C-alpha positions as CSV (number, residue, x, y, z in Angstrom):
1,X,-16.5,5.7,-18.3
2,X,-18.3,7.1,-15.3
3,X,-20.2,4.3,-13.8
4,X,-19.1,0.8,-12.1
5,X,-21.0,-1.1,-14.9
6,X,-18.9,0.8,-17.3
7,X,-15.8,-0.1,-15.4
8,X,-16.5,-3.8,-15.1
9,X,-17.7,-4.2,-18.7
10,X,-13.9,-3.3,-19.6
11,X,-12.3,-6.3,-21.0
12,X,-9.9,-7.9,-18.2
13,X,-10.9,-5.3,-15.8
14,X,-12.6,-8.1,-13.6
15,X,-9.8,-10.7,-13.5
16,X,-7.6,-7.9,-12.4
17,X,-10.0,-7.0,-9.6
18,X,-10.1,-10.7,-8.6
19,X,-6.4,-11.4,-8.5
20,X,-6.1,-7.8,-6.3
21,X,-8.7,-8.9,-4.1
22,X,-7.5,-12.4,-3.3
23,X,-4.0,-11.2,-2.8
24,X,-4.8,-8.7,-0.5
25,X,-6.8,-11.0,1.7
26,X,-3.7,-13.0,1.8
27,X,-1.4,-10.2,2.5
28,X,-3.8,-9.1,5.4
29,X,-4.2,-12.7,7.0
30,X,-0.6,-13.3,6.8
31,X,0.3,-9.5,8.5
32,X,-1.8,-10.1,11.5
33,X,-0.6,-13.6,12.1
34,X,3.0,-12.6,11.8
35,X,2.6,-9.7,14.0
36,X,0.9,-11.6,16.8
37,X,3.4,-14.7,16.1
38,X,6.4,-12.3,16.9
39,X,4.8,-10.5,19.6
40,X,3.8,-13.7,21.6
41,X,7.6,-14.9,21.1
42,X,9.2,-11.5,22.1
43,X,6.6,-9.2,23.8
44,X,8.3,-6.3,21.8
45,X,6.1,-3.7,20.4
46,X,9.2,-2.8,17.9
47,X,9.7,-6.3,16.6
48,X,5.9,-7.0,16.4
49,X,5.4,-3.8,14.1
50,X,8.4,-4.7,12.1
51,X,7.3,-8.1,11.4
52,X,4.1,-6.6,9.8
53,X,5.7,-3.8,8.2
54,X,9.3,-4.4,8.0
55,X,9.4,-5.9,4.8
56,X,8.5,-2.7,3.3
57,X,12.1,-1.5,3.9
58,X,13.3,-4.0,1.0
59,X,10.8,-2.0,-1.3
60,X,13.3,0.6,-2.1
61,X,16.0,-1.7,-2.8
62,X,13.8,-3.4,-5.4
63,X,12.8,0.1,-6.5
64,X,16.7,0.8,-7.1
65,X,17.3,-2.4,-8.9
66,X,14.4,-4.3,-10.2
67,X,11.7,-1.6,-11.2
68,X,12.7,-1.2,-14.7
69,X,11.5,-4.8,-15.4
70,X,7.6,-3.6,-14.5
71,X,7.3,-2.5,-17.9
72,X,9.8,-4.9,-19.6
73,X,7.9,-8.2,-18.6
74,X,4.8,-9.7,-19.8
75,X,2.0,-8.5,-17.2
76,X,0.0,-11.9,-16.7
77,X,2.9,-13.9,-16.2
78,X,4.7,-11.7,-13.7
79,X,1.8,-11.4,-11.7
80,X,1.3,-15.2,-11.4
81,X,5.1,-15.7,-10.6
82,X,5.1,-13.1,-7.9
83,X,2.1,-14.6,-6.3
84,X,3.7,-18.2,-6.3
85,X,6.8,-16.7,-4.8
86,X,4.9,-15.1,-2.0
87,X,3.0,-18.5,-1.3
88,X,6.2,-20.2,-1.2
89,X,7.8,-17.5,1.4
90,X,4.4,-17.2,3.5
91,X,4.6,-20.9,3.8
92,X,8.0,-20.6,5.1
93,X,7.3,-18.5,7.8
94,X,5.0,-21.0,9.3
95,X,7.9,-23.3,9.9
96,X,7.9,-24.0,13.5
97,X,11.0,-23.1,15.4
98,X,12.1,-20.5,12.8
99,X,14.6,-18.4,14.6
100,X,13.5,-14.6,14.3
101,X,16.7,-13.5,12.6
102,X,15.3,-16.0,9.9
103,X,11.9,-14.8,9.8
104,X,12.9,-11.3,9.4
105,X,15.1,-12.2,6.5
106,X,12.3,-14.1,4.5
107,X,10.1,-11.0,5.4
108,X,13.0,-8.5,3.7
109,X,13.1,-11.0,0.8
110,X,9.4,-10.9,-0.1
111,X,9.6,-7.2,0.2
112,X,12.3,-7.2,-2.3
113,X,10.4,-9.3,-4.7
114,X,7.0,-7.3,-4.0
115,X,8.5,-4.0,-5.1
116,X,7.7,-5.2,-8.8
117,X,4.0,-6.2,-7.7
118,X,2.9,-2.7,-7.9
119,X,4.4,-1.6,-10.9
120,X,3.0,-4.7,-12.9
121,X,-0.3,-4.5,-11.7
122,X,-1.2,-0.9,-12.0
123,X,0.8,-0.4,-15.3
124,X,-1.6,-3.1,-16.5
125,X,-4.5,-1.3,-15.1
126,X,-3.4,1.9,-17.4
127,X,-3.4,-0.4,-20.5
128,X,-7.0,-2.0,-19.6
129,X,-8.7,1.4,-19.0
130,X,-8.7,4.5,-21.0
131,X,-7.1,7.6,-19.4
132,X,-10.4,8.9,-18.2
133,X,-11.4,5.8,-16.5
134,X,-7.9,5.1,-14.5
135,X,-9.0,7.2,-11.2
136,X,-12.3,5.1,-11.2
137,X,-10.7,1.9,-11.9
138,X,-8.0,2.7,-9.2
139,X,-10.3,3.6,-6.6
140,X,-12.4,0.6,-6.9
141,X,-9.2,-1.3,-6.7
142,X,-8.5,0.6,-3.5
143,X,-12.1,-0.2,-2.0
144,X,-11.2,-4.0,-2.8
145,X,-8.0,-3.6,-0.8
146,X,-10.0,-1.7,2.1
147,X,-12.8,-4.5,2.1
148,X,-10.2,-7.3,1.9
149,X,-8.6,-5.6,4.9
150,X,-11.6,-5.7,6.8
151,X,-12.4,-9.2,5.8
152,X,-8.8,-10.3,6.0
153,X,-8.0,-8.9,9.4
154,X,-11.6,-10.1,10.9
155,X,-10.8,-13.6,9.2
156,X,-7.1,-13.3,10.4
157,X,-8.1,-12.8,14.1
158,X,-10.4,-15.8,13.8
159,X,-7.8,-17.7,12.1
160,X,-5.1,-16.8,14.6
161,X,-7.2,-18.1,17.6
162,X,-8.7,-21.0,15.6
163,X,-5.6,-22.6,13.9
164,X,-2.9,-20.6,15.5
165,X,-0.9,-17.9,14.0
166,X,0.9,-20.8,12.0
167,X,-2.2,-22.3,10.5
168,X,-3.2,-18.6,9.8
169,X,0.0,-18.2,7.7
170,X,-0.6,-21.4,5.9
171,X,-4.1,-20.3,4.9
172,X,-2.5,-17.0,3.5
173,X,-0.2,-19.1,1.4
174,X,-3.0,-21.0,-0.1
175,X,-4.7,-17.9,-1.2
176,X,-1.5,-16.8,-2.9
177,X,-1.6,-19.9,-5.1
178,X,-5.3,-19.1,-6.0
179,X,-4.1,-15.5,-7.0
180,X,-1.7,-16.9,-9.5
181,X,-4.4,-19.4,-10.7
182,X,-6.9,-16.3,-11.1
183,X,-4.1,-14.2,-13.0
184,X,-3.4,-17.2,-15.7
185,X,-7.1,-17.7,-16.1
186,X,-8.7,-14.6,-16.4
187,X,-6.0,-12.2,-18.0
188,X,-4.9,-12.3,-21.6
189,X,-1.2,-12.6,-23.1
190,X,0.0,-9.1,-23.3
191,X,3.8,-7.8,-24.5
192,X,5.9,-5.9,-22.3
193,X,5.0,-1.8,-22.4
194,X,8.6,-0.9,-23.0
195,X,11.3,-2.4,-25.1
196,X,14.6,-3.6,-24.2
197,X,15.7,-6.0,-21.2
198,X,15.4,-5.1,-17.6
199,X,18.5,-3.7,-16.0
200,X,20.1,-1.7,-12.9
201,X,21.1,1.0,-15.6
202,X,17.7,1.4,-16.8
203,X,16.0,1.3,-13.5
204,X,18.3,3.9,-12.5
205,X,17.9,6.2,-15.5
206,X,14.1,6.2,-15.3
207,X,14.2,6.8,-11.5
208,X,16.3,10.1,-12.3
209,X,14.1,11.0,-14.9
210,X,10.9,10.8,-12.7
211,X,12.2,12.7,-9.7
212,X,14.1,15.4,-11.9
213,X,10.7,17.1,-12.4
214,X,9.9,19.2,-9.3
215,X,6.2,18.8,-9.4
216,X,6.7,14.9,-9.6
217,X,8.9,14.9,-6.9
218,X,6.9,16.6,-4.8
219,X,3.9,14.5,-5.5
220,X,6.1,11.6,-4.5
221,X,6.9,12.9,-1.3
222,X,3.3,13.7,-0.3
223,X,2.3,10.2,-1.3
224,X,5.2,8.7,0.8
225,X,6.0,10.4,3.8
226,X,3.0,11.6,5.6
227,X,1.1,8.2,4.8
228,X,4.2,6.1,6.2
229,X,4.0,8.1,9.4
230,X,0.3,7.2,9.9
231,X,0.8,3.5,9.0
232,X,3.4,3.9,11.8
233,X,0.6,4.6,14.0
234,X,-1.4,1.2,12.6
235,X,1.8,-0.9,13.3
236,X,1.4,-0.2,17.1
237,X,-2.3,-1.5,17.3
238,X,-1.1,-5.0,18.4
239,X,0.9,-3.5,21.3
240,X,-1.7,-0.8,21.8
241,X,-4.5,-3.3,22.5
242,X,-3.5,-7.0,21.8
243,X,-7.1,-8.0,22.2
244,X,-8.6,-5.5,19.8
245,X,-5.7,-5.1,17.4
246,X,-8.0,-6.9,14.5
247,X,-10.8,-4.4,15.0
248,X,-8.7,-1.4,15.1
249,X,-7.3,-2.4,11.8
250,X,-10.7,-3.4,10.3
251,X,-11.9,0.1,11.3
252,X,-9.0,1.7,9.6
253,X,-9.7,-0.2,6.3
254,X,-13.2,0.9,6.5
255,X,-12.1,4.4,6.6
256,X,-10.2,3.8,3.7
257,X,-13.0,2.4,1.8
258,X,-15.2,5.3,2.6
259,X,-12.7,7.9,1.4
260,X,-11.7,6.0,-1.8
261,X,-15.4,5.4,-2.7
262,X,-16.2,9.0,-2.2
263,X,-13.2,10.4,-4.2
264,X,-13.3,7.9,-6.8
265,X,-17.0,8.0,-7.7
266,X,-18.5,11.1,-6.3
267,X,-16.2,13.9,-6.2
268,X,-16.2,15.8,-9.7
269,X,-13.0,16.7,-11.0
270,X,-13.3,20.2,-10.5
271,X,-13.1,19.8,-6.8
272,X,-10.7,17.5,-6.4
273,X,-7.7,20.1,-6.3
274,X,-9.7,21.8,-3.5
275,X,-10.3,18.6,-1.4
276,X,-6.6,17.1,-1.5
277,X,-5.2,19.5,1.2
278,X,-8.1,18.9,3.4
279,X,-7.9,15.1,3.0
280,X,-4.0,15.3,3.4
281,X,-4.4,16.8,6.7
282,X,-7.4,14.4,7.8
283,X,-5.1,11.4,7.4
284,X,-3.1,12.7,10.8
285,X,-5.1,15.2,12.9
286,X,-7.5,12.4,14.6
287,X,-4.5,10.6,15.9
288,X,-3.6,13.4,17.8
289,X,-6.4,12.4,20.1
290,X,-4.2,9.4,21.3
291,X,-2.2,12.0,23.1
292,X,-4.6,11.8,26.1
293,X,-5.0,7.5,25.7
294,X,-8.5,7.7,24.8
295,X,-10.9,4.9,25.6
296,X,-11.2,2.0,23.0
297,X,-14.5,3.4,21.4
298,X,-13.5,6.7,20.9
299,X,-9.8,5.8,19.5
300,X,-11.7,3.4,17.0
301,X,-13.8,6.4,15.9
302,X,-10.5,8.6,15.5
303,X,-8.7,5.6,13.4
304,X,-11.9,5.6,11.0
305,X,-12.2,9.2,10.7
306,X,-8.4,9.7,9.9
307,X,-8.4,6.6,7.7
308,X,-10.4,8.4,5.2
309,X,-7.8,10.7,4.6
310,X,-6.1,8.0,2.5
311,X,-8.1,9.0,-0.2
312,X,-5.7,12.0,-0.5
313,X,-3.2,9.3,-1.7
314,X,-5.5,8.7,-4.8
315,X,-6.0,12.2,-6.0
316,X,-2.2,12.4,-5.8
317,X,-1.8,9.3,-8.2
318,X,-3.9,10.9,-10.8
319,X,-1.7,13.9,-10.7
320,X,1.4,11.6,-11.3
321,X,-0.3,10.1,-14.0
322,X,-0.8,13.4,-15.8
323,X,2.9,14.4,-15.1
324,X,4.1,10.9,-16.3
325,X,5.0,9.7,-20.0
326,X,2.8,6.9,-20.7
327,X,5.6,4.5,-21.8
328,X,6.8,4.4,-17.9
329,X,3.4,4.4,-16.3
330,X,4.1,1.1,-14.6
331,X,7.6,2.1,-13.3
332,X,6.2,5.5,-12.2
333,X,3.5,3.5,-10.3
334,X,5.8,1.1,-8.9
335,X,8.5,3.8,-7.8
336,X,5.2,5.3,-6.0
337,X,4.2,2.1,-4.4
338,X,7.6,1.1,-3.7
339,X,8.6,4.4,-1.9
340,X,5.4,4.7,0.1
341,X,5.7,0.8,1.6
342,X,9.3,2.0,2.2
343,X,8.2,5.1,4.2
344,X,5.5,2.7,5.9
345,X,8.3,0.4,7.4
346,X,10.3,3.4,8.3
347,X,7.1,4.6,10.0
348,X,6.8,1.3,11.6
349,X,10.4,1.3,13.1
350,X,10.0,5.1,14.2
351,X,6.6,4.3,16.1
352,X,8.0,1.2,17.5
353,X,11.1,2.9,18.8
354,X,9.2,5.7,20.3
355,X,6.4,3.2,21.9
356,X,9.6,1.7,23.5
357,X,10.3,4.8,25.4
358,X,7.1,6.4,25.9
359,X,3.9,4.3,25.2
360,X,2.0,3.0,22.2
361,X,-0.8,5.8,22.5
362,X,1.7,8.5,23.0
363,X,4.0,7.3,20.0
364,X,0.8,7.4,17.8
365,X,0.1,11.1,18.5
366,X,4.1,12.0,18.0
367,X,3.5,10.2,14.7
368,X,0.7,12.2,13.9
369,X,2.2,15.5,14.9
370,X,5.0,14.6,12.4
371,X,2.6,13.8,9.4
372,X,0.8,17.0,10.0
373,X,4.1,19.2,9.9
374,X,5.3,17.2,6.6
375,X,2.0,17.6,5.1
376,X,2.1,21.4,5.8
377,X,5.8,22.0,4.6
378,X,4.8,20.1,1.0
379,X,1.8,21.9,0.5
380,X,3.4,25.2,-1.6
381,X,4.6,22.2,-4.0
382,X,1.2,20.8,-4.6
383,X,-0.4,23.8,-5.8
384,X,-2.1,23.6,-9.2
385,X,0.5,24.0,-12.2
386,X,0.5,27.3,-14.1
387,X,-2.5,27.3,-16.7
388,X,-4.0,24.4,-15.4
389,X,-1.9,21.9,-17.5
390,X,0.4,19.4,-16.4
391,X,2.8,18.2,-19.1
392,X,3.8,14.3,-19.1
393,X,7.4,15.5,-19.9
394,X,9.5,13.5,-22.8
395,X,9.4,9.7,-23.2
396,X,12.5,7.6,-22.3
């Protein structure tokens, strides 16, 4: 499976692609609307950043308690139910007069539920596609995410002005319903990938198994920490330039789209190991420019260039799959997604806190420097394994 035509001829890939596309458009519209709503009410960069990414804090709680369900629920039903829960929660965020504390409680609750989404979605992808097609298929889904972020943030900016932030939130709630309908109509019934009932004990056992391997553990950290610190930079776009936040977020999505397209389709396997370290550094280094508070066009160019570096995560996911038993692919990918989103919430909180005592541009430069330091520290653990063979380990 080497071409996009081959990919979309695979049964069920197209409806999965559609569910991801629609859900991401809903997510980006609601994130920008919520960040704007909170900033207008509080004038706080910290609270605005947390409203957009704070739900990620709950992702790790879900990873520690719920994630065994990712391989033990029928994928189609799980995806549809998760979308409906998000629709109801997003509509509730639009209730006029909702206290900020209640708003954040809803955000955290939705984040907890979302911890299952990545595991179910990407575990299903590993079933739909043969092993050699996973990287291409995942890169195209990432491209869809990038495209919908561009369109979603642009549309979100228009909707916030035309309908108000609450009107934009209700639009996102309707898109979540469309996501559920698409999943039910387009995906076939499949049994769970693993036997047994979901449980806290099984979640813990699988997490311990996945993190007990030093190569897997280092791979997880490389996908979680540098990425989260840079998302902290993005969480400051609203306070850095309220009038141009949608533009900066869309530019970041363009960069991510460029990187995922190149890595997934055009970089041959023999070059991926050598390209990975450069991409991991590219993710952070351009943000160091914000130390001198650059004009908007130069800052946007730095954001575009840095966001190409998100493709490093795509290459690390391929490494993770090679290191992971097939029976827990959903759990492993869910843990990766939950940990990454949790660190994005941590990054947003750290960046917002630093911006409170310095400035948004200075905080972005500080977060970028921290990301570079972590990337360099993890580099020795990401070298190719002896003999070039990456063993999956024993199934649970």
